[in-house]
C-alpha positions as CSV (number, residue, x, y, z in Angstrom):
1,R,-13.4,7.6,-36.3
2,G,-10.5,5.3,-37.2
3,V,-8.8,2.5,-35.4
4,A,-6.3,3.0,-32.6
5,V,-2.9,1.3,-33.4
6,Q,-0.7,0.2,-30.5
7,E,2.8,-1.1,-30.7
8,G,3.9,-4.3,-29.1
9,V,6.7,-6.9,-29.0
10,V,5.8,-10.3,-30.2
11,D,6.7,-13.2,-27.9
12,K,5.1,-16.2,-29.7
13,L,2.7,-17.3,-32.4
14,V,0.1,-20.0,-31.7
15,D,-2.1,-21.9,-34.1
16,A,-4.2,-25.1,-33.6
17,T,-1.2,-27.5,-33.8
18,H,2.1,-25.6,-33.2
19,C,3.6,-22.8,-31.1
20,C,6.5,-20.7,-32.3
21,T,8.5,-18.6,-29.7
22,A,10.6,-15.6,-30.6
23,T,13.3,-16.0,-28.0
24,P,14.7,-18.5,-28.5
25,R,13.2,-19.1,-32.0
26,V,11.8,-22.6,-31.6
27,T,8.7,-24.3,-33.1
28,Q,7.1,-27.0,-31.0
29,A,4.1,-29.2,-31.6
30,L,1.2,-28.9,-29.2
31,S,-0.2,-31.7,-27.2
32,A,-3.8,-32.8,-27.5
33,D,-4.9,-30.8,-24.4
34,A,-2.9,-27.7,-25.4
35,S,-4.3,-27.9,-29.0
36,E,-7.9,-28.0,-27.7
37,K,-7.2,-25.1,-25.4
38,A,-5.6,-23.1,-28.2
39,Q,-8.7,-23.6,-30.4
40,K,-11.0,-22.5,-27.6
41,D,-8.9,-19.3,-27.1
42,Q,-9.0,-18.5,-30.8
43,A,-12.8,-18.9,-30.9
44,L,-13.0,-16.7,-27.8
45,C,-10.9,-14.0,-29.5
46,S,-13.2,-14.0,-32.5
47,A,-16.3,-13.6,-30.3
48,M,-14.7,-10.9,-28.1
49,A,-13.7,-8.8,-31.2
50,L,-17.3,-8.9,-32.4
51,T,-19.1,-8.2,-29.1
52,K,-16.6,-5.8,-27.5
53,K,-15.2,-3.9,-30.5
54,G,-17.9,-4.5,-33.2
55,L,-15.3,-6.1,-35.6
56,D,-16.3,-9.2,-37.6
57,I,-12.9,-10.7,-38.3
58,G,-14.1,-14.2,-39.1
59,P,-12.5,-17.4,-37.8
60,V,-9.2,-17.0,-36.0
61,N,-6.6,-19.5,-37.0
62,V,-3.4,-17.8,-35.5
63,T,-3.1,-15.7,-32.4
64,V,-0.1,-13.4,-31.6
65,T,1.0,-13.2,-28.0
66,L,2.7,-9.9,-27.4
67,R,3.7,-7.3,-24.7
68,P,2.0,-4.0,-25.4
69,F,3.7,-0.6,-25.5
70,K,3.6,1.4,-22.2
71,G,5.4,4.6,-22.8
72,M,8.8,6.4,-23.2
73,V,11.4,6.1,-20.5
74,H,14.1,8.8,-20.0
75,G,17.4,7.4,-18.8
76,P,20.6,9.0,-17.7
77,G,22.4,11.2,-20.2
78,G,19.2,12.1,-22.1
79,V,18.6,8.5,-23.4
80,V,14.9,7.9,-24.4
81,R,13.8,4.3,-24.8
82,R,10.5,2.5,-25.4
83,E,9.1,0.6,-22.5
84,F,6.9,-2.4,-22.9
85,S,4.6,-4.1,-20.4
86,S,5.6,-7.3,-18.7
87,E,2.1,-8.7,-19.1
88,E,1.2,-10.6,-22.3
89,I,-2.0,-10.4,-24.3
90,A,-3.3,-12.5,-27.1
91,V,-4.3,-10.7,-30.3
92,P,-5.8,-12.3,-33.5
93,F,-3.5,-12.3,-36.4
94,Q,-6.1,-10.4,-38.5
95,L,-5.8,-7.4,-36.3
96,C,-2.0,-7.1,-36.4
97,Q,-0.1,-4.8,-38.8
98,L,3.4,-6.1,-39.4
99,H,4.9,-2.9,-40.9
100,P,3.4,0.4,-39.9
101,T,2.6,2.8,-42.7
102,S,3.8,5.9,-40.8
103,E,6.1,6.5,-37.9
104,D,5.1,8.7,-35.0
105,A,7.9,11.2,-34.2
106,R,6.8,11.4,-30.6
107,Y,7.8,7.8,-30.0
108,T,11.2,7.9,-31.6
109,E,14.1,6.6,-29.4
110,V,16.8,9.2,-28.8
111,E,20.5,8.4,-28.0
112,S,22.5,10.2,-25.3
113,A,22.6,14.0,-25.6
114,P,25.0,16.6,-24.0
115,L,24.0,17.8,-20.5
116,E,23.8,21.4,-21.8
117,T,21.2,20.4,-24.4
118,E,19.2,18.0,-22.1
119,F,19.2,20.3,-19.0
120,P,19.5,24.0,-20.1
121,V,20.5,26.5,-17.5
122,G,17.6,28.3,-15.8
123,T,15.1,25.4,-16.4
124,P,12.8,24.7,-13.4
125,C,12.8,21.0,-12.3
126,L,12.2,18.6,-9.4
127,Y,15.0,17.0,-7.4
128,T,14.5,13.3,-6.7
129,G,17.6,12.5,-4.6
130,P,17.5,10.6,-1.3
131,M,17.4,13.9,0.7
132,H,14.8,16.6,0.1
133,Y,12.9,14.3,-2.3
134,G,10.5,16.2,-4.5
135,A,12.0,19.7,-3.8
136,L,11.6,22.4,-6.4
137,A,14.9,23.4,-8.0
138,T,16.4,25.4,-10.9
139,V,19.3,24.3,-13.1
140,T,22.3,26.5,-12.5
141,G,25.1,24.8,-14.4
142,H,26.9,21.5,-15.3
143,S,30.2,20.0,-14.0
144,K,31.8,16.6,-14.3
145,G,28.8,14.8,-15.7
146,K,26.4,16.2,-13.0
147,V,23.8,18.9,-13.0
148,R,24.2,21.7,-10.6
149,L,20.9,22.7,-9.0
150,A,19.6,25.4,-6.6
151,L,17.1,23.7,-4.2
152,Q,14.4,25.8,-2.6
153,L,14.3,24.5,1.0
154,H,12.7,25.5,4.3
155,P,15.4,24.3,6.8
156,T,13.4,25.5,9.8
157,M,10.4,23.3,9.0
158,D,10.3,19.7,10.4
159,P,9.9,17.3,7.4
160,H,7.7,15.1,9.5
161,T,5.0,17.7,9.7
162,E,4.3,17.4,6.0
163,F,2.7,14.0,6.3
164,F,-0.3,15.1,8.3
165,G,-2.7,13.5,5.8
166,K,-1.2,10.0,6.2
167,R,-1.5,10.1,9.9
168,T,-5.1,11.4,9.8
169,V,-6.2,8.6,7.4
170,Q,-4.5,5.9,9.3
171,S,-6.0,7.0,12.7
172,R,-9.5,8.1,11.6
173,Q,-10.5,6.4,8.4
174,R,-12.3,3.1,9.0
175,W,-14.2,0.7,6.7
176,F,-16.7,-2.0,7.7
177,K,-17.7,-5.1,5.8
178,S,-21.4,-5.3,4.7
179,F,-22.0,-8.3,7.0
180,E,-20.6,-6.4,10.0
181,V,-23.0,-3.5,9.3
182,A,-25.9,-5.9,9.0
183,R,-25.0,-7.6,12.3
184,Y,-24.6,-4.3,14.0
185,L,-28.0,-3.1,12.8
186,N,-29.7,-6.5,13.3
187,M,-30.9,-6.3,9.7
188,N,-31.2,-8.8,6.9
189,P,-28.1,-8.6,4.7
190,L,-30.1,-8.6,1.5
191,L,-32.3,-5.8,2.7
192,L,-29.2,-3.8,3.7
193,S,-27.8,-4.3,0.3
194,K,-31.0,-2.9,-1.3
195,L,-31.2,0.1,1.0
196,M,-27.6,0.9,0.3
197,S,-28.4,0.9,-3.4
198,S,-31.9,1.5,-4.8
199,V,-35.4,0.6,-3.7
200,R,-38.4,1.4,-6.0
201,I,-41.8,1.9,-4.5
202,Q,-44.9,1.6,-6.6
203,P,-47.2,3.0,-7.9
204,E,-45.3,6.3,-8.1
205,N,-42.0,4.5,-8.9
206,V,-40.2,6.5,-6.1
207,D,-36.6,5.5,-5.2
208,I,-36.1,5.6,-1.4
209,G,-32.6,3.9,-1.5
210,L,-29.6,5.7,-0.2
211,G,-27.6,5.3,-3.5
212,F,-24.3,4.4,-1.9
213,K,-23.5,1.6,-4.4
214,F,-24.6,0.2,-7.7
215,D,-23.3,-3.3,-8.5
216,K,-24.4,-3.5,-12.2
217,R,-23.1,-0.1,-13.1
218,G,-19.9,-0.5,-11.1
219,L,-20.3,2.8,-9.3
220,C,-20.3,3.9,-5.7
221,L,-20.5,7.1,-3.7
222,A,-17.0,8.5,-3.0
223,G,-16.1,8.3,0.7
224,Y,-19.1,6.2,1.7
225,A,-18.7,2.9,-0.1
226,R,-16.1,1.0,-1.9
227,R,-15.6,-2.5,-3.3
228,D,-12.6,-4.5,-2.1
229,T,-10.4,-5.4,-5.1
230,T,-9.4,-8.8,-3.6
231,T,-12.7,-10.1,-2.3
232,C,-15.1,-8.1,-4.5
233,K,-17.1,-7.4,-1.4
234,W,-18.6,-4.1,-0.4
235,E,-17.3,-2.0,2.5
236,F,-18.9,1.1,4.0
237,S,-17.4,4.0,6.0
238,Q,-18.5,5.3,9.4
239,G,-20.5,8.0,7.8
240,A,-22.5,5.5,5.7
241,V,-23.2,3.4,8.9
242,D,-24.5,6.5,10.7
243,I,-26.9,7.4,7.9
244,I,-28.3,3.9,7.5
245,R,-28.8,3.7,11.3
246,E,-30.7,7.0,11.4
247,Y,-32.7,5.8,8.3
248,A,-33.7,2.6,10.1
249,N,-34.7,4.4,13.3
250,R,-36.6,7.2,11.6
251,F,-38.6,5.0,9.2
252,E,-38.9,1.9,11.3
253,C,-42.3,1.0,10.0
254,A,-41.2,0.9,6.4
255,V,-38.0,-1.0,7.1
256,A,-39.9,-3.6,9.1
257,A,-42.4,-4.1,6.3
258,M,-39.6,-4.5,3.7
259,A,-37.9,-7.0,6.1
260,Q,-40.9,-9.3,5.7
261,D,-40.1,-9.9,2.1
262,P,-36.4,-8.9,1.5
263,Q,-36.2,-10.6,-1.9
264,S,-39.0,-8.6,-3.5
265,M,-38.0,-6.3,-6.4
266,N,-40.9,-3.8,-6.0
267,Y,-42.8,-2.7,-3.0
268,Q,-46.2,-1.1,-2.7
269,A,-46.6,2.0,-0.7
270,T,-49.7,0.7,1.0
271,A,-47.8,-2.4,2.1
272,L,-45.1,-0.3,3.7
273,F,-47.6,1.7,5.6
274,P,-50.5,-0.6,6.4
275,P,-53.8,0.9,7.8
276,S,-54.6,0.8,11.4
277,G,-57.9,-0.8,10.8
278,P,-60.0,-2.4,8.1
279,L,-60.9,-0.3,5.0
280,T,-64.5,-0.7,4.0
281,T,-65.3,2.1,1.5
282,P,-63.5,3.1,-1.7
283,E,-63.0,6.6,-0.3
284,E,-61.1,5.1,2.7
285,I,-58.9,3.0,0.4
286,K,-58.1,6.0,-1.8
287,E,-57.4,8.2,1.2
288,H,-55.1,5.6,2.7
289,A,-53.2,5.2,-0.6
290,A,-52.7,9.0,-0.8
291,K,-51.3,9.0,2.8
292,A,-49.0,6.1,2.0
293,N,-47.7,7.8,-1.2
294,E,-47.1,11.0,0.8
295,A,-45.1,9.1,3.5
296,V,-43.0,7.5,0.7
297,A,-42.4,11.0,-0.8
298,G,-41.3,12.1,2.7
299,I,-38.7,9.3,2.8
300,A,-37.4,10.2,-0.6
301,K,-37.1,13.9,0.4
302,W,-35.2,13.0,3.5
303,V,-32.7,11.0,1.4
304,H,-32.4,13.8,-1.1
305,D,-31.7,16.3,1.7
306,Q,-28.7,14.4,3.0
307,P,-25.3,16.2,2.3
308,C,-23.9,13.1,0.6
309,H,-26.6,13.2,-2.1
310,T,-24.7,15.9,-4.0
311,L,-21.4,13.9,-4.1
312,P,-20.4,12.3,-7.5
313,L,-20.6,8.6,-8.3
314,V,-17.1,7.1,-9.0
315,A,-15.8,3.8,-10.1
316,A,-16.4,1.0,-7.6
317,D,-12.6,0.4,-7.1
318,T,-12.0,4.1,-6.2
319,D,-10.7,4.6,-2.7
320,A,-11.8,8.0,-1.3
321,C,-11.8,9.8,2.1
322,A,-15.0,10.5,3.9
323,P,-16.2,14.1,4.0
324,N,-15.2,14.5,7.6
325,I,-11.7,13.2,6.9
326,C,-11.4,15.6,4.0
327,A,-12.3,18.5,6.3
328,M,-9.7,17.5,8.9
329,I,-7.0,17.2,6.2
330,Q,-7.9,20.6,4.8
331,E,-7.7,22.2,8.3
332,Q,-4.2,20.7,8.8
333,A,-3.2,21.8,5.3
334,D,-4.2,25.4,6.1
335,V,-2.0,25.3,9.3
336,Y,0.9,23.8,7.4
337,A,0.7,26.3,4.6
338,K,0.6,29.2,7.0
339,R,3.7,27.9,8.8
340,L,5.4,27.3,5.5
341,E,4.6,30.9,4.4
342,E,6.2,32.3,7.5
343,A,9.3,30.1,7.2
344,K,12.4,31.4,5.4
345,V,13.3,30.0,1.9
346,I,17.0,29.2,1.4
347,E,18.5,28.2,-1.9
348,T,20.9,25.3,-1.4
349,P,23.3,24.3,-4.1
350,V,23.5,20.6,-5.0
351,A,25.3,18.6,-7.7
352,A,23.1,15.8,-8.8
353,P,23.3,13.0,-11.4
354,C,21.0,13.1,-14.4
355,S,18.8,10.4,-12.9
356,Q,17.9,12.5,-9.9
357,V,16.7,15.5,-12.0
358,L,13.2,15.4,-13.3
359,L,12.1,17.8,-16.1
360,P,8.5,18.4,-17.2
361,A,9.5,17.5,-20.7
362,H,10.3,14.0,-19.6
363,L,6.6,13.4,-18.9
364,T,5.2,13.9,-22.4
365,H,4.8,10.2,-23.0
366,A,5.7,8.7,-19.7
367,A,4.2,5.3,-18.7
368,A,1.4,5.3,-16.2
369,P,2.4,4.2,-12.6
370,K,1.0,1.2,-10.8
371,R,-2.2,1.6,-8.7
372,G,-0.6,-0.1,-5.7
373,D,2.0,2.6,-5.3
374,W,-0.6,5.2,-4.2
375,A,-2.8,5.4,-1.1
376,L,-5.0,7.9,0.6
377,G,-3.1,10.6,2.5
378,D,0.0,10.4,0.4
379,R,1.8,13.7,-0.3
380,V,2.2,14.5,-4.0
381,V,3.9,17.1,-6.1
382,S,2.8,18.3,-9.6
383,M,5.4,17.4,-12.2
384,R,3.9,19.4,-15.1
385,D,4.5,23.0,-16.0
386,T,1.3,23.2,-18.0
387,G,-2.3,22.2,-17.1
388,P,-4.4,22.8,-14.1
389,L,-1.5,22.7,-11.6
390,P,1.8,24.6,-11.7
391,L,5.1,22.8,-11.4
392,G,5.9,22.0,-7.8
393,A,2.4,22.5,-6.4
394,R,1.9,20.2,-3.4
395,G,-1.1,18.5,-2.0
396,T,-2.6,15.4,-0.4
397,I,-4.4,12.6,-2.1
398,I,-8.1,12.3,-0.9
399,A,-9.2,9.9,-3.6
400,V,-7.4,7.5,-5.9
401,S,-8.6,5.3,-8.8
402,Q,-6.9,3.1,-11.4
403,D,-5.1,6.0,-13.2
404,T,-6.3,9.3,-11.6
405,A,-6.3,10.9,-8.2
406,D,-8.2,13.8,-6.5
407,V,-5.7,16.1,-4.8
408,L,-6.4,18.6,-2.0
409,L,-3.9,21.4,-2.6
410,D,-2.1,23.2,0.2
411,V,-2.7,26.7,-1.3
412,P,-5.6,27.8,-3.6
413,S,-5.1,27.7,-7.3
414,A,-7.1,29.6,-9.9
415,T,-7.6,26.5,-12.0
416,A,-8.7,24.2,-9.1
417,T,-12.3,23.2,-8.3
418,T,-14.3,22.1,-5.2
419,L,-14.3,18.4,-6.4
420,S,-18.2,18.5,-6.3
421,G,-18.3,20.1,-2.8
422,R,-15.8,17.9,-1.0
423,V,-13.2,20.7,-0.5
424,A,-13.1,24.5,-0.4
425,P,-13.2,26.5,-3.6
426,M,-10.0,26.4,-5.6
427,R,-8.5,23.7,-3.5
428,G,-9.2,20.5,-5.4
429,A,-7.8,19.0,-8.6
430,H,-8.4,15.8,-10.6
431,V,-5.0,14.8,-12.0
432,P,-3.7,11.7,-13.8
433,L,-1.2,9.7,-11.7
434,K,1.6,9.9,-14.2
435,F,1.8,13.6,-13.7
436,L,2.2,13.4,-9.9
437,L,5.3,12.6,-7.9
438,N,4.6,10.6,-4.7
439,I,6.9,12.1,-2.0
440,T,5.5,9.9,0.8
441,Q,6.9,6.8,-0.9
442,G,10.2,8.4,-1.8
443,Y,10.9,10.2,1.5
444,R,13.9,9.2,3.5
445,A,14.6,10.5,7.0
446,P,17.6,12.8,7.1
447,R,20.7,11.9,9.1
448,P,22.3,14.6,11.2
449,A,25.5,16.1,9.7
450,N,27.7,15.4,12.8
451,Q,26.6,11.7,13.0
452,Q,28.8,9.0,11.5
453,E,27.6,5.8,9.8
454,P,27.6,2.9,12.4
455,S,29.9,0.0,11.8
456,Q,28.6,-3.2,10.5
457,P,28.4,-5.2,13.8
458,V,26.8,-2.3,15.6
459,A,24.3,-1.7,12.8
460,A,23.4,-5.4,12.9
461,L,22.9,-5.2,16.7
462,A,20.7,-2.1,16.4
463,A,18.7,-3.8,13.6
464,A,18.3,-6.9,15.8
465,V,16.9,-4.8,18.7
466,A,14.6,-2.7,16.5
467,G,13.6,-5.5,14.2
468,A,10.9,-6.9,16.6
469,G,11.2,-10.5,15.4
470,R,11.3,-10.0,11.7
471,G,13.6,-13.0,11.2
472,G,16.9,-13.9,12.9
473,A,20.3,-12.7,11.7
474,G,23.0,-15.4,11.1
475,R,22.7,-18.8,12.6
476,G,19.7,-19.5,14.7
477,G,17.4,-17.5,12.5
478,G,14.9,-20.4,12.0
479,R,12.5,-21.5,14.7
480,G,14.0,-24.2,16.9
481,G,17.6,-23.6,15.6
482,R,20.8,-22.9,17.5
483,G,21.3,-19.3,18.6
484,Q,24.7,-17.7,17.8
485,A,26.1,-15.7,20.7
486,A,29.3,-13.7,20.9
487,W,31.2,-11.5,23.3
488,T,31.0,-7.9,22.0
489,G,33.5,-6.4,24.5
490,D,34.4,-5.9,28.1
491,G,31.2,-5.4,30.1
492,A,29.1,-5.9,27.0
493,A,26.0,-8.1,26.7
494,R,25.6,-11.6,25.4
495,V,23.2,-11.6,22.4
496,A,21.2,-14.5,20.9
497,S,19.7,-13.9,17.5
498,N,15.9,-14.2,17.0
499,G,15.1,-14.9,20.7
500,F,17.3,-18.1,21.1
501,A,19.6,-18.3,24.0
502,A,23.2,-19.6,23.5
503,G,23.1,-23.4,23.6
504,R,21.0,-26.1,22.1
505,G,17.3,-26.7,22.7
506,A,16.4,-23.4,24.2
507,P,12.7,-22.6,23.7
508,A,11.8,-20.0,21.0
509,Q,10.2,-16.7,21.7
510,P,7.2,-15.5,19.7
511,R,8.1,-13.7,16.5
512,G,6.6,-10.5,17.8
513,D,9.3,-10.1,20.6
514,A,12.4,-8.1,20.1
515,G,14.5,-11.3,19.5
516,V,17.4,-10.3,21.8
517,T,18.3,-11.8,25.2
518,L,20.9,-10.0,27.4
519,L,22.6,-11.8,30.3
520,Q,24.6,-9.7,32.8
521,R,28.0,-11.0,34.0
522,P,28.8,-10.4,37.7
523,E,31.8,-8.2,38.6
524,G,35.2,-10.0,38.8
525,Q,34.4,-12.9,36.5
526,Q,36.0,-13.4,33.1
527,P,34.7,-15.1,29.9
528,P,36.1,-18.6,29.0
529,H,39.7,-18.7,27.9
530,P,40.2,-19.4,24.1
531,G,42.8,-22.1,24.8
532,Q,40.1,-24.4,26.2
533,A,38.4,-24.9,22.8
534,Q,39.7,-28.5,22.3
535,G,38.6,-29.6,25.7
536,Q,35.2,-28.1,25.1
537,K,34.9,-30.0,21.8
538,R,35.8,-33.3,23.4
539,Q,33.4,-32.7,26.2
540,Q,30.6,-31.9,23.7
541,G,31.3,-35.1,21.8
542,K,31.1,-37.1,25.1
543,H,27.9,-35.3,26.0
544,K,26.4,-36.3,22.7
545,Q,27.2,-40.0,23.3
546,D,25.8,-39.8,26.8
547,K,22.6,-38.4,25.4
548,Q,22.3,-41.3,23.0
549,Q,22.5,-43.9,25.8
550,P,19.2,-45.1,27.4
551,Q,18.5,-43.4,30.7
552,P,17.7,-45.4,33.8
553,P,14.0,-45.6,34.7
554,Q,14.4,-43.9,38.0
555,Q,15.9,-40.8,36.4
556,Q,13.2,-38.6,35.1
557,Q,13.9,-35.7,32.8
558,A,12.6,-32.3,33.6
559,P,9.3,-31.4,31.7
560,P,10.0,-29.3,28.6
561,A,9.3,-25.6,28.8
562,P,6.1,-24.5,27.2
563,Q,6.3,-23.3,23.7
564,H,6.5,-19.5,23.1
565,S,7.9,-18.9,26.5
566,P,11.0,-16.7,27.3
567,P,14.3,-18.6,27.8
568,Q,14.8,-19.9,31.4
569,P,18.1,-18.9,33.0
570,Q,18.4,-22.3,34.8
571,L,18.1,-24.2,31.4
572,V,20.7,-21.9,29.8
573,Q,23.1,-22.4,32.7
574,A,22.7,-26.3,32.6
575,Q,23.4,-26.3,28.8
576,Q,26.5,-24.1,29.2
577,Q,27.8,-26.4,32.1
578,A,27.7,-29.4,29.7
579,A,29.7,-27.5,27.1
580,Y,32.7,-26.7,29.4
581,P,35.5,-29.0,30.6
582,A,35.0,-30.7,34.0
583,H,37.7,-28.7,35.8
584,Y,36.2,-25.4,34.6
585,Q,33.4,-23.7,36.5
586,P,31.6,-21.2,34.1
587,P,30.5,-17.9,35.6
588,Q,27.0,-17.5,36.9
589,Y,24.8,-15.3,34.8
590,Q,21.7,-13.5,36.0
591,A,18.8,-12.9,33.6
592,A,18.3,-9.2,33.0
593,P,14.9,-7.6,32.2
594,A,13.9,-7.2,28.6
595,P,16.0,-4.5,27.1
596,Q,14.6,-1.2,25.8
597,M,15.9,0.8,23.0
598,P,17.2,3.7,25.2
599,D,19.0,1.2,27.4
600,V,20.8,-0.5,24.5
601,L,21.7,2.9,22.9
602,S,23.1,4.1,26.3
603,A,25.2,0.9,26.7
604,L,26.6,1.3,23.2
605,S,27.4,5.0,23.9
606,G,29.3,4.0,27.0
607,M,31.5,1.8,24.7
608,G,32.3,4.8,22.5
609,I,29.9,3.8,19.7
610,N,27.2,6.1,18.4
611,V,24.0,4.5,17.0
612,S,21.0,6.2,15.4
613,V,17.7,4.3,14.8
614,S,15.3,6.3,12.7
615,S,12.1,5.6,10.7
616,P,11.0,7.1,7.4
617,L,7.6,8.2,8.9
618,P,6.6,8.9,12.5
619,P,4.0,6.6,14.0
620,P,0.4,7.7,13.9
621,P,-0.9,9.5,17.1
């Protein structure tokens, strides 16, 4: 059948004694430990080529470390370049071909081309700009290095309503560790693992396991079990927990018998269903064995009649929605599609740069996206104009694996399937990830047209209020540091970044708090005059010297405030008193309640400043 040839960029050559790097081109001698490790790696490469690929390449003396080819990348102006992986692999020198015998025209790099040639007028495409990400568009012309598009939009529809799948998955989908299920059912963890997989009963060799997972085969039942990629431990959904609980209650006698010997590989039917009394005659023994086999067949029939028995087995690292979650997403998709059909479609002209226009021709040899960029409930758009889905078809991801995804479409398609009974007819599709555009990850909340961009100080204040302790801004951002405070205007508030009050030594708030302390100034009092700065500095220096002198025994310092407590107004006032000259009496401040976002926004609006705080996605219900 031939051997697949893959291109790569060589980074270095390694033998038993030396290592030669490509950039910069330097040859270095290996140490004794590095030489021993290189010889072990070379022996491993020879063994792996024989066991995994069936190639007897003999002893390996030189290994080539290279970065393999990923795909073609389309840049602005029609530029097409090769893209290579950032991860390195070691290949025996015997399996490398220095000069290919034939060039593949599909992987030829292309220089910049005119816009008229790269984006012909009338070509359907997808718009990937910051606003209306993933909208279906048509090329209408070219001007000043940009592509003119006509976007098909539904301005009457709220963009947030499209992300119903993400909210459903976040609020309803739950996974439980195997030890948590065993503790909940009061069952031996080893026995639970067997019941979730396969249990053979002799002498008929009947399998009474639920078949949710298979460790050696690396498979699991979609929506009921999955293996955590970080811990390699099994997790089960709420539907799987309900079925195993009903199994343990319905067949309590058989489960109790298996619990006596959870490490056994095979169980006898007569041991699972022992007789009520002694068996004396061969006829009684034969009759009891027949009844036990019949009871085992009843268990197997009950397992076979479960709705999950018809679902397909998928890879163990596949993340899939449970059947009830799929049904809920499908109902919400029907409602959304009906509202979208009733909404009016308006073509909006847009002039976009080449990097924000995605043509189906750009995906012929595109590199596969990363698995971490996809999650259950994400909204996706088809980027191909050929295949099972048309260009611009939208749907919701209900299962995602390493390089493919199962998509629940908003509207039926003639080439779609039921995904083995998980969705309605003509509503499911199994699509490679490189042919899908994830609009959940690329969505940006729109800004009203009549709203201006806030100035930098106001934006920083709004970010401090909405940041909820994600790190301080400016000085005082570290725990136990000095908070930076400033007067923001007449009647404005005094702000201390990251929960630190103005002054030295104020206790820090927990990181989960908003990180902003507001102190109200009574009416009629003014802030300190700027001309008193030199006196304040001299007083601060004197205050530092006084603190270094030993205190008399009779004077006891106040106990420190407990950690993770809000700043005390009395402590802040005492620290401010020491920072001012002796003849100056600072104004008395009263601690205000913790500010809320509407209060801060209303205060800023009273100052003539408009602030908008928005999030890309609405919180789950």
